[in-house]
C-alpha positions as a LaTeX table, in Angstrom:
\begin{tabular}{lrrr}
\hline
Residue & $x$ (\AA) & $y$ (\AA) & $z$ (\AA) \\
\hline
Met1 & 0.00 & 0.00 & 0.00 \\
Lys2 & 2.87 & 2.34 & 0.82 \\
Lys3 & 4.31 & 1.87 & $-2.68$ \\
Tyr4 & 1.11 & 2.94 & $-4.41$ \\
Phe5 & 0.61 & 5.87 & $-2.05$ \\
Ile6 & 4.01 & 7.26 & $-3.02$ \\
Phe7 & 3.27 & 7.08 & $-6.73$ \\
Leu8 & $-0.18$ & 8.65 & $-6.35$ \\
Val9 & 1.19 & 11.57 & $-4.37$ \\
Leu10 & 4.38 & 12.10 & $-6.40$ \\
Pro11 & 2.64 & 13.61 & $-9.49$ \\
Leu12 & 0.90 & 16.14 & $-7.25$ \\
Leu13 & 4.27 & 17.35 & $-6.00$ \\
Ser14 & 5.92 & 17.58 & $-9.44$ \\
Phe15 & 5.58 & 20.73 & $-11.52$ \\
Gly16 & 8.36 & 20.64 & $-14.11$ \\
Gln17 & 7.94 & 17.69 & $-16.45$ \\
Gln18 & 5.38 & 18.04 & $-19.22$ \\
Glu19 & 7.76 & 16.65 & $-21.86$ \\
Pro20 & 8.82 & 13.03 & $-21.36$ \\
Phe21 & 12.33 & 12.06 & $-20.30$ \\
Leu22 & 13.86 & 9.60 & $-22.75$ \\
Thr23 & 16.85 & 7.38 & $-22.07$ \\
Ser24 & 17.18 & 7.13 & $-25.86$ \\
Phe25 & 17.00 & 10.92 & $-26.38$ \\
Arg26 & 19.82 & 10.81 & $-28.94$ \\
Tyr27 & 17.62 & 8.86 & $-31.35$ \\
Gln28 & 14.54 & 11.12 & $-31.11$ \\
Met29 & 16.06 & 14.60 & $-31.12$ \\
Ser30 & 13.52 & 16.02 & $-33.59$ \\
Leu31 & 10.92 & 15.79 & $-30.81$ \\
Ile32 & 12.62 & 18.68 & $-29.00$ \\
Asn33 & 14.52 & 20.34 & $-31.85$ \\
Pro34 & 12.89 & 21.14 & $-35.23$ \\
Ala35 & 16.34 & 21.72 & $-36.78$ \\
Tyr36 & 16.71 & 17.92 & $-36.95$ \\
Ala37 & 14.09 & 17.72 & $-39.70$ \\
Gly38 & 16.00 & 16.18 & $-42.61$ \\
Ala39 & 19.36 & 16.39 & $-40.81$ \\
Glu40 & 20.04 & 12.66 & $-40.17$ \\
Ala41 & 18.61 & 10.91 & $-43.22$ \\
Arg42 & 16.77 & 11.75 & $-46.40$ \\
Asn43 & 13.57 & 10.16 & $-45.09$ \\
Met44 & 13.33 & 8.69 & $-41.60$ \\
Phe45 & 10.38 & 7.47 & $-39.54$ \\
Ala46 & 10.94 & 6.76 & $-35.82$ \\
Ile47 & 8.76 & 5.31 & $-33.05$ \\
Thr48 & 9.54 & 5.23 & $-29.34$ \\
Ser49 & 7.43 & 3.62 & $-26.60$ \\
Arg50 & 8.33 & 4.33 & $-22.96$ \\
Asn51 & 6.77 & 2.49 & $-20.03$ \\
Gln52 & 7.93 & 4.22 & $-16.84$ \\
Trp53 & 7.70 & 2.39 & $-13.49$ \\
Ala54 & 6.26 & $-0.59$ & $-15.34$ \\
Thr55 & 5.35 & $-2.56$ & $-12.20$ \\
Val56 & 3.01 & 0.18 & $-10.88$ \\
Gln57 & $-0.62$ & 0.46 & $-11.94$ \\
Asn58 & $-1.46$ & 3.67 & $-13.89$ \\
Ser59 & 2.24 & 4.51 & $-14.16$ \\
Pro60 & 3.42 & 7.11 & $-16.70$ \\
Lys61 & 3.53 & 5.97 & $-20.32$ \\
Ala62 & 4.67 & 7.82 & $-23.44$ \\
Gln63 & 4.54 & 7.11 & $-27.17$ \\
Ile64 & 6.47 & 9.24 & $-29.65$ \\
Ile65 & 6.33 & 9.29 & $-33.44$ \\
Thr66 & 8.53 & 11.45 & $-35.63$ \\
Phe67 & 9.08 & 11.74 & $-39.36$ \\
Ser68 & 11.67 & 13.88 & $-41.09$ \\
Ser69 & 12.48 & 14.37 & $-44.74$ \\
Gln70 & 15.28 & 16.14 & $-46.58$ \\
Arg71 & 13.80 & 18.26 & $-49.37$ \\
Lys72 & 15.26 & 20.36 & $-52.16$ \\
Asn73 & 16.84 & 23.80 & $-51.73$ \\
Asn74 & 18.37 & 22.94 & $-48.31$ \\
Val75 & 14.92 & 22.55 & $-46.71$ \\
Gly76 & 13.90 & 19.85 & $-44.24$ \\
Leu77 & 10.33 & 19.00 & $-43.22$ \\
Gly78 & 9.04 & 16.86 & $-40.38$ \\
Ile79 & 6.26 & 15.89 & $-38.02$ \\
Ser80 & 6.66 & 15.17 & $-34.29$ \\
Ile81 & 3.85 & 13.67 & $-32.22$ \\
Ser82 & 3.97 & 12.61 & $-28.57$ \\
Ser83 & 1.34 & 11.20 & $-26.24$ \\
Ser84 & 1.98 & 11.02 & $-22.49$ \\
Lys85 & $-0.37$ & 9.66 & $-19.86$ \\
Tyr86 & 0.10 & 10.29 & $-16.14$ \\
Phe87 & $-2.59$ & 8.72 & $-13.96$ \\
Val88 & $-5.75$ & 10.76 & $-14.80$ \\
Glu89 & $-3.98$ & 13.19 & $-17.15$ \\
Lys90 & $-3.16$ & 12.79 & $-20.83$ \\
Asn91 & $-1.11$ & 15.25 & $-22.85$ \\
Thr92 & $-0.75$ & 14.91 & $-26.62$ \\
Thr93 & 1.38 & 17.22 & $-28.75$ \\
Ala94 & 1.46 & 17.47 & $-32.54$ \\
Tyr95 & 3.91 & 19.73 & $-34.36$ \\
Phe96 & 5.08 & 20.44 & $-37.89$ \\
Asp97 & 8.83 & 20.95 & $-38.19$ \\
Phe98 & 10.73 & 23.07 & $-40.70$ \\
Ser99 & 14.50 & 23.39 & $-41.05$ \\
Tyr100 & 16.88 & 25.24 & $-43.33$ \\
Arg101 & 20.48 & 24.14 & $-43.88$ \\
Leu102 & 23.43 & 26.52 & $-44.12$ \\
Lys103 & 26.47 & 24.71 & $-45.48$ \\
Phe104 & 29.79 & 25.85 & $-43.99$ \\
Asn105 & 31.99 & 23.30 & $-45.78$ \\
Glu106 & 31.91 & 19.70 & $-47.00$ \\
Ser107 & 31.52 & 18.26 & $-43.50$ \\
Thr108 & 29.89 & 21.02 & $-41.41$ \\
Asn109 & 26.31 & 22.29 & $-41.59$ \\
Leu110 & 24.18 & 24.64 & $-39.52$ \\
Phe111 & 20.46 & 23.82 & $-39.39$ \\
Leu112 & 17.89 & 26.37 & $-38.24$ \\
Gly113 & 14.44 & 25.08 & $-37.34$ \\
Leu114 & 10.90 & 26.15 & $-36.46$ \\
Lys115 & 8.04 & 24.20 & $-34.83$ \\
Ala116 & 4.34 & 25.01 & $-35.09$ \\
Gly117 & 1.55 & 23.01 & $-33.54$ \\
Ala118 & $-0.44$ & 22.48 & $-30.36$ \\
Ala119 & $-0.73$ & 20.52 & $-27.13$ \\
Phe120 & $-3.99$ & 18.71 & $-26.42$ \\
Tyr121 & $-4.49$ & 18.35 & $-22.69$ \\
Lys122 & $-7.12$ & 16.08 & $-21.12$ \\
Ala123 & $-7.86$ & 15.25 & $-17.50$ \\
Asn124 & $-10.39$ & 12.69 & $-16.32$ \\
Leu125 & $-10.89$ & 13.86 & $-12.75$ \\
Leu126 & $-13.67$ & 11.30 & $-12.34$ \\
Gly127 & $-10.84$ & 8.82 & $-11.94$ \\
Leu128 & $-10.04$ & 10.38 & $-8.57$ \\
Ser129 & $-13.40$ & 9.34 & $-7.15$ \\
Ser130 & $-13.64$ & 6.41 & $-4.81$ \\
Thr131 & $-15.98$ & 3.67 & $-5.97$ \\
Ser132 & $-17.57$ & 3.65 & $-2.49$ \\
Asp133 & $-18.55$ & 7.33 & $-2.63$ \\
Ser134 & $-22.22$ & 7.89 & $-3.36$ \\
Ala135 & $-21.90$ & 11.68 & $-3.81$ \\
Ile136 & $-20.22$ & 13.21 & $-6.88$ \\
Asp137 & $-17.77$ & 16.02 & $-6.28$ \\
Pro138 & $-18.63$ & 18.84 & $-8.75$ \\
Ala139 & $-14.92$ & 19.61 & $-9.03$ \\
Gln140 & $-14.30$ & 16.17 & $-10.52$ \\
Asp141 & $-15.21$ & 16.17 & $-14.18$ \\
Leu142 & $-13.81$ & 15.64 & $-17.65$ \\
Phe143 & $-11.61$ & 18.48 & $-18.85$ \\
Ser144 & $-9.82$ & 19.20 & $-22.11$ \\
Arg145 & $-7.99$ & 22.14 & $-23.66$ \\
Val146 & $-5.94$ & 22.91 & $-26.79$ \\
Asn147 & $-2.86$ & 25.11 & $-26.42$ \\
Pro148 & $-1.25$ & 26.23 & $-29.72$ \\
Asn149 & 2.44 & 27.03 & $-29.56$ \\
Leu150 & 5.64 & 27.70 & $-31.49$ \\
Gly151 & 9.19 & 26.46 & $-31.04$ \\
Leu152 & 12.65 & 26.99 & $-32.48$ \\
Gly153 & 16.01 & 25.28 & $-32.59$ \\
Met154 & 19.45 & 25.12 & $-34.13$ \\
Leu155 & 21.84 & 22.28 & $-34.89$ \\
Leu156 & 25.54 & 22.54 & $-35.72$ \\
Gln157 & 26.55 & 19.22 & $-37.24$ \\
Ser158 & 29.84 & 17.90 & $-38.57$ \\
Glu159 & 31.31 & 14.49 & $-39.26$ \\
Phe160 & 32.76 & 14.22 & $-35.76$ \\
Tyr161 & 30.55 & 16.35 & $-33.46$ \\
Trp162 & 27.14 & 17.98 & $-33.09$ \\
Val163 & 25.73 & 20.79 & $-30.95$ \\
Ser164 & 22.01 & 21.43 & $-30.43$ \\
Phe165 & 19.99 & 24.24 & $-28.82$ \\
Ser166 & 16.20 & 24.40 & $-28.79$ \\
Val167 & 13.07 & 25.76 & $-27.13$ \\
Pro168 & 10.30 & 23.48 & $-28.45$ \\
Arg169 & 7.55 & 25.53 & $-26.79$ \\
Leu170 & 8.15 & 29.27 & $-26.56$ \\
Phe171 & 5.00 & 30.24 & $-24.69$ \\
Lys172 & 3.75 & 29.24 & $-21.26$ \\
Ala173 & 0.16 & 27.96 & $-21.17$ \\
Ser174 & $-2.09$ & 27.38 & $-18.17$ \\
Asn175 & $-4.97$ & 24.92 & $-17.98$ \\
Ala176 & $-7.28$ & 26.11 & $-15.21$ \\
Ile177 & $-9.81$ & 23.46 & $-14.24$ \\
Asp178 & $-12.35$ & 25.58 & $-12.38$ \\
Phe179 & $-11.44$ & 25.52 & $-8.67$ \\
Ser180 & $-10.10$ & 21.98 & $-8.50$ \\
Gln181 & $-6.80$ & 21.96 & $-10.38$ \\
Thr182 & $-4.42$ & 24.05 & $-12.46$ \\
Ala183 & $-1.97$ & 22.47 & $-14.90$ \\
Thr184 & 0.71 & 24.63 & $-16.48$ \\
Asp185 & 2.88 & 24.02 & $-19.53$ \\
Phe186 & 6.23 & 25.52 & $-18.63$ \\
Val187 & 8.87 & 26.68 & $-21.11$ \\
His188 & 11.58 & 24.03 & $-21.62$ \\
Thr189 & 15.05 & 24.96 & $-22.88$ \\
Tyr190 & 17.42 & 22.26 & $-24.17$ \\
Phe191 & 21.16 & 22.28 & $-24.85$ \\
Ala192 & 22.76 & 19.09 & $-26.18$ \\
Gly193 & 25.93 & 17.93 & $-27.80$ \\
Gly194 & 27.99 & 14.91 & $-28.64$ \\
Gly195 & 30.74 & 13.48 & $-30.77$ \\
Thr196 & 32.19 & 10.44 & $-32.46$ \\
Phe197 & 35.67 & 9.22 & $-31.53$ \\
Lys198 & 37.09 & 6.47 & $-33.74$ \\
Leu199 & 39.02 & 3.96 & $-31.65$ \\
Asn200 & 39.95 & 1.61 & $-34.50$ \\
Ser201 & 38.51 & 0.36 & $-37.77$ \\
Asn202 & 35.62 & $-1.42$ & $-35.99$ \\
Leu203 & 35.02 & 0.58 & $-32.79$ \\
Ser204 & 33.79 & 4.13 & $-32.23$ \\
Leu205 & 32.85 & 5.86 & $-28.98$ \\
Lys206 & 29.81 & 8.18 & $-29.17$ \\
Pro207 & 29.22 & 10.22 & $-25.99$ \\
Ser208 & 26.38 & 12.75 & $-25.75$ \\
Val209 & 24.78 & 15.01 & $-23.16$ \\
Leu210 & 21.37 & 16.68 & $-22.87$ \\
Ile211 & 20.82 & 19.60 & $-20.49$ \\
Arg212 & 17.22 & 20.61 & $-19.73$ \\
Lys213 & 16.12 & 23.83 & $-18.02$ \\
Val214 & 12.48 & 24.29 & $-17.03$ \\
Thr215 & 11.09 & 27.52 & $-15.60$ \\
Asn216 & 11.25 & 27.55 & $-11.78$ \\
Gln217 & 12.96 & 24.13 & $-11.73$ \\
Pro218 & 16.59 & 23.03 & $-11.26$ \\
Ile219 & 18.67 & 22.09 & $-14.29$ \\
Thr220 & 18.54 & 18.41 & $-15.29$ \\
Ser221 & 21.39 & 16.74 & $-17.18$ \\
Glu222 & 21.47 & 13.40 & $-19.00$ \\
Phe223 & 24.65 & 11.64 & $-20.07$ \\
Leu224 & 24.72 & 8.85 & $-22.64$ \\
Gly225 & 27.76 & 6.90 & $-23.82$ \\
Met226 & 27.44 & 4.45 & $-26.72$ \\
Leu227 & 30.06 & 2.12 & $-28.18$ \\
Asn228 & 29.54 & 1.49 & $-31.89$ \\
Ile229 & 30.74 & $-1.95$ & $-33.02$ \\
Gly230 & 31.20 & $-2.65$ & $-36.70$ \\
Gly231 & 28.89 & 0.20 & $-37.74$ \\
Phe232 & 25.70 & $-1.77$ & $-37.08$ \\
Phe233 & 25.55 & $-2.44$ & $-33.32$ \\
Glu234 & 25.71 & $-0.03$ & $-30.38$ \\
Ile235 & 25.70 & $-0.64$ & $-26.64$ \\
Gly236 & 26.03 & 1.85 & $-23.81$ \\
Ala237 & 24.89 & 3.33 & $-20.51$ \\
Ser238 & 23.22 & 6.51 & $-19.30$ \\
Tyr239 & 22.93 & 8.61 & $-16.16$ \\
Arg240 & 20.37 & 11.31 & $-15.31$ \\
Thr241 & 20.94 & 13.81 & $-12.50$ \\
Thr242 & 17.44 & 13.08 & $-11.19$ \\
Lys243 & 19.09 & 9.91 & $-9.88$ \\
Ser244 & 18.52 & 7.22 & $-12.47$ \\
Val245 & 20.82 & 4.99 & $-14.50$ \\
Gly246 & 20.16 & 3.07 & $-17.68$ \\
Leu247 & 21.49 & 0.52 & $-20.15$ \\
Met248 & 20.84 & 0.68 & $-23.87$ \\
Ser249 & 21.46 & $-1.29$ & $-27.04$ \\
Phe250 & 20.83 & $-0.40$ & $-30.67$ \\
Val251 & 21.19 & $-2.66$ & $-33.69$ \\
Gly252 & 20.77 & $-2.31$ & $-37.43$ \\
Ile253 & 18.58 & $-5.23$ & $-38.54$ \\
Lys254 & 18.48 & $-4.19$ & $-42.18$ \\
Asn255 & 19.90 & $-1.26$ & $-44.07$ \\
Tyr256 & 16.52 & 0.43 & $-43.55$ \\
Leu257 & 15.60 & $-0.69$ & $-39.99$ \\
Asp258 & 17.21 & 0.08 & $-36.61$ \\
Val259 & 15.89 & $-1.42$ & $-33.38$ \\
Gly260 & 16.80 & $-0.26$ & $-29.88$ \\
Tyr261 & 15.97 & $-1.11$ & $-26.28$ \\
Ala262 & 16.68 & 0.89 & $-23.12$ \\
Tyr263 & 16.32 & $-0.13$ & $-19.48$ \\
Glu264 & 16.27 & 2.43 & $-16.68$ \\
Ser265 & 16.23 & 2.16 & $-12.89$ \\
Pro266 & 16.18 & 4.81 & $-10.14$ \\
Val267 & 18.99 & 5.05 & $-7.63$ \\
Gln268 & 17.20 & 7.19 & $-5.01$ \\
Ser269 & 17.00 & 5.52 & $-1.62$ \\
Thr270 & 13.23 & 6.22 & $-1.46$ \\
Leu271 & 12.53 & 4.36 & $-4.71$ \\
Asn272 & 15.31 & 1.80 & $-4.80$ \\
Asn273 & 13.40 & $-0.76$ & $-2.73$ \\
Leu274 & 10.19 & $-0.52$ & $-4.76$ \\
Ser275 & 11.45 & $-2.50$ & $-7.79$ \\
Val276 & 10.29 & 0.15 & $-10.25$ \\
Lys277 & 11.82 & $-0.26$ & $-13.69$ \\
Thr278 & 11.43 & 1.68 & $-16.94$ \\
His279 & 11.53 & 0.18 & $-20.45$ \\
Glu280 & 11.89 & 1.87 & $-23.83$ \\
Ile281 & 11.64 & 0.38 & $-27.31$ \\
Ile282 & 12.85 & 2.33 & $-30.35$ \\
Leu283 & 12.22 & 1.60 & $-34.04$ \\
Arg284 & 13.71 & 3.69 & $-36.84$ \\
Phe285 & 12.90 & 3.19 & $-40.51$ \\
Lys286 & 15.21 & 4.81 & $-43.07$ \\
Leu287 & 12.92 & 4.82 & $-46.03$ \\
Asp288 & 15.69 & 5.26 & $-48.58$ \\
Gly289 & 17.65 & 2.33 & $-47.16$ \\
Leu290 & 20.44 & 4.44 & $-45.70$ \\
Thr291 & 22.94 & 2.45 & $-43.59$ \\
Gly292 & 24.73 & 3.27 & $-40.36$ \\
Gln293 & 23.66 & 4.24 & $-36.85$ \\
Ala294 & 22.46 & 7.81 & $-36.34$ \\
Pro295 & 24.70 & 9.28 & $-39.10$ \\
Glu296 & 26.43 & 12.49 & $-38.07$ \\
Arg297 & 26.68 & 14.02 & $-41.55$ \\
Ile298 & 23.94 & 14.60 & $-44.07$ \\
Pro299 & 24.58 & 13.05 & $-47.50$ \\
Ser300 & 25.75 & 15.51 & $-50.13$ \\
Glu301 & 23.32 & 16.57 & $-52.84$ \\
Asp302 & 25.01 & 14.48 & $-55.51$ \\
Gln303 & 24.77 & 11.17 & $-53.57$ \\
\hline
\end{tabular}
């Protein structure tokens, strides 16, 4: 009973996370940065499913779908959709992404991106009612709201490193549910970067970091280190400063399909004994049959 009480109370004490944490953030960057539209492959479709605290009933779940396409005249287009459910709340976002590429030299590009879309917020407060209660609280009802928004981002990308900055939602939005609840979409700012270090002809080390700043909340950092083996298999580990660690693997099944799995576990003393685990599954389809794992350089126009 104590375990479930903690997880029911915890969302009421948390104000900063409207956008899902991903252990596999490196493989779904277009969700938070529109500059990634068309920056990693000519046409790429990616799906991520995250089941957080999988052993707990009504635990947070998130599904993410992104598509990006490299178009003519240095333009990239994309779509990013996410759906997150936390107990009685569900938040779905849908955005169109646009990027423009500025070519510095043969191996270095600067991408500038814009997002435009909306967040669709729903809360089923009837789910808070006890089945033994005969009276209905007028504060507990179905609630929904649409919050349009804009975002921006930039990506500096070369053959050996990348640097990303983005604000996927520029405007703060508040969802006032009469007198019973207020949910607020805070502004999230992201800074990320990483590189590729070739160890030998078959091994490459690919570290990356994601720093997240949310209004009125402390900075959160995520560190991910992946070892690329033979150009088709990656394995690594992650650490988040909110006290969680993870393991991850990523493999190229075909020249058009990548499959990944991530496992995450908290290291806080308050949660460590509750056996709460998080699982992520990632699928990426490169529709033009491009090979390699998360390529760092966009193909040239004549390829």
